[in-house]
C-alpha positions in Angstrom: 31.3 25.4 18.3 30.6 24.0 21.8 27.2 22.5 22.6 26.3 22.3 26.2 23.9 19.7 27.7 20.9 22.0 27.7 21.2 22.8 24.0 21.8 19.2 23.1 18.7 18.1 25.0 16.6 20.8 23.4 17.7 19.9 19.9 17.2 16.2 20.6 13.6 16.9 21.8 12.9 18.9 18.6 14.1 16.0 16.4 12.0 13.5 18.3 9.0 15.8 17.9 9.6 16.1 14.1 10.0 12.4 13.8 6.8 11.8 15.7 4.8 14.1 13.4 6.2 12.6 10.2 7.9 15.9 9.3 11.4 14.3 9.5 12.1 11.8 6.8 15.1 10.0 5.5 17.1 11.9 2.8 16.5 9.0 0.4 13.2 7.4 1.2 12.1 6.3 -2.2 10.3 3.0 -2.6 12.1 0.3 -4.5 10.6 -1.8 -7.3 12.4 -4.6 -9.3 11.8 -4.9 -13.0 10.4 -8.4 -12.6 7.8 -7.0 -10.2 6.3 -4.4 -12.6 4.0 -6.8 -14.5 1.4 -9.2 -13.1 1.0 -10.8 -16.6 2.5 -9.8 -19.9 -0.4 -7.4 -20.5 -1.2 -6.2 -17.0 0.8 -4.2 -14.4 1.1 -5.5 -10.9 -0.8 -3.9 -8.1 2.4 -2.8 -6.5 3.5 -1.0 -9.7 0.0 0.6 -10.0 0.3 1.8 -6.4 3.7 3.4 -7.0 2.6 5.1 -10.3 3.4 8.9 -10.1 5.8 8.4 -7.2 9.6 8.7 -7.1 11.0 5.2 -6.9 14.2 3.3 -7.3 14.7 0.4 -9.8 17.9 -1.6 -9.8 19.3 -2.9 -13.1 21.8 -2.3 -15.9 22.2 0.5 -18.5 21.8 -0.8 -22.0 24.4 0.8 -24.4 23.0 4.2 -25.3 21.8 4.9 -28.8 23.9 8.0 -29.1 26.4 10.1 -27.2 25.1 13.1 -25.4 21.7 11.4 -24.7 19.5 12.2 -21.8 17.8 8.9 -21.8 18.7 5.2 -21.6 17.1 1.8 -21.3 17.2 0.0 -18.0 17.4 -3.7 -18.2 17.1 -6.5 -15.7 20.2 -8.3 -17.1 23.4 -6.8 -18.7 23.0 -6.2 -22.4 26.1 -5.7 -24.5 24.3 -4.4 -27.5 22.1 -1.3 -28.1 18.5 -2.6 -27.9 17.4 -0.1 -30.6 20.1 -1.4 -33.0 19.1 -5.1 -33.0 16.2 -7.0 -34.5 12.9 -7.3 -32.6 13.9 -10.9 -31.7 16.7 -9.5 -29.6 14.5 -7.0 -27.8 14.1 -7.8 -24.1 10.6 -7.9 -22.7 11.7 -6.6 -19.3 13.0 -3.0 -19.8 12.2 0.5 -18.5 12.7 3.7 -20.6 14.6 6.2 -18.4 14.4 9.9 -19.2 17.2 11.7 -17.3 17.0 15.2 -15.8 20.2 16.0 -17.8 22.6 14.4 -20.3 24.1 11.3 -18.9 27.6 9.8 -18.8 27.1 6.2 -19.9 28.5 3.4 -17.7 29.6 0.0 -18.9 26.7 -2.4 -19.7 27.7 -4.8 -16.9 27.9 -2.3 -14.0 24.8 -2.5 -11.7 23.0 0.8 -11.2 20.1 2.1 -9.3 17.9 4.4 -11.4 15.6 6.8 -9.5 12.7 8.7 -11.0 9.0 9.2 -11.2 7.2 6.0 -12.3 4.9 6.3 -15.3 2.9 3.3 -16.6 1.0 2.7 -19.9 1.7 3.3 -23.6 3.4 6.6 -24.3 5.5 8.0 -27.2 8.5 10.0 -26.1 8.4 13.4 -27.8 12.2 13.7 -27.9 13.0 10.3 -29.3 9.8 9.0 -30.9 10.2 5.7 -28.9 7.1 4.0 -27.6 7.3 2.6 -24.1 5.1 0.9 -21.6 7.1 1.7 -18.4 9.1 4.9 -17.8 11.1 6.6 -15.1 11.1 10.4 -15.7 13.0 13.2 -14.1 15.5 10.5 -13.4 19.0 10.1 -12.0 21.1 7.0 -11.4 24.0 5.9 -9.3 26.4 3.0 -9.7 26.0 0.4 -7.0 
């Protein structure tokens, strides 16, 4: 297909107009939040986390070994964990984790591969209906990519 100068300029003007009105956005414009920035104190969420609640965000981290094959959830950790966090004692449980409920069943990745989890941020105590796990921080309707 050949585009002449007139059509190119008209298309460019339309894109500039969309960008100016805020209608044109980046394909992946989610806010990013690090696990360490979720809490202000051990019992209180940070203002940034509260501001992002209910929004689709990105959180970098590592996938803890899944509890079972064919799962549609995992635990996102700040540092690589070579053991399943649900299989160890409470003394081994990390205090900086995020429960991630996937859109569909996941293919687990090695515990030491950095990933970027994306989903809708939920804060506060909740019991997951599918697993029975209690969490304080969740990403739901989530996906992830290896980085």
